[in-house]
N, C-alpha and C positions, 0 to 999 in steps of 0.2 A: 242110448245116445251117450257118447263119451264127452268129457270136458277136456279142453286143451288148456294147459297151464302155461304160465310165463316160461317155466323151465322147458316145456315142450317147444315153445316158439323159439327160444334161444338155441336149442339143439338143431331145430330144422333150419333156422336162419344161418347158423354156422356152417352146416353142411352145404346148403344151397349156394351161399356166397363164397365158400372156401376160405372162411376166416375162423379165428379161434372162438371158443365159447365166451371168453372174456370180452372180446371185441363185439360179438353179437349182443351180449348182455348190455354193454355200454351203449350200443346203438339203439336198442329198444328202450332203455332207460332215458336216453336223450330225447327220443321221439315222444315218449309219454310225457316227459317234463315240458317239452315245448308245446304240446297240445294243451296240457293243463294250464300253462302260463297264458297262452292265448285266450283260452276260455275264461280264465279269471279276469282278464281285461275286457271281456265282453265281445271278443272277436269271434268270427266264424272260421273254422278250419276245414278246408276242402282238399281232399286227396282225390284227384281226378281218376275216375274209374272205380274207386273204392267207396267213397262216400263223404258226407259232410257232418262234422260235429258242430253243434250250436247250443247256445244257452237259451232255455225257454223260461219265461217268467209266468208263474201262476199267481193270480190275484187272490186277495183275501176272500174267504168264503165261509159259509156256515155249514157245519157238519153235526153229526150226532154221536155222542159218546155211547158206544154199544152196551156198556155195563149199566149206566144210569139212565139212558135214553134222553139225557138232557142235551139241549142245543149248545154247541160250543163254536167259537170263532177260530177258524184255522188261519194262521197268519200267512201273508204273502211269502212266496219262496221262489227260488231258482232251481232249475234242474238241467241236466245235460240230455240233449236229444241227439240221435244219430239217424241220418237218412242215407240209406244204402244207394250207391251209384249204380248206373245202368250195368256196367261190366260185372259188378258183384251180384246184382239181381239175376243176370243171365247165367252166372255160374251156379247159383242156388236153384 
């Protein structure tokens, strides 16, 4: 299974849209920045047919240090979740 890098996406987008690589890179950077800004405000980002990015909150919990086997408190944290849309699931 191969990985697709940002450079690969820029090249593919430039070819598909008939624009320069610099324009494609600016568009991708703008999209990523806009999604990150919305998520940092706690907003949900939905791209119809592709999927939804949202912030999930994990509450504080008790875990175990694997080295010492002692109980530790893992602080509350936030993470990013992605739910694939129907069109994306159908393609996969």
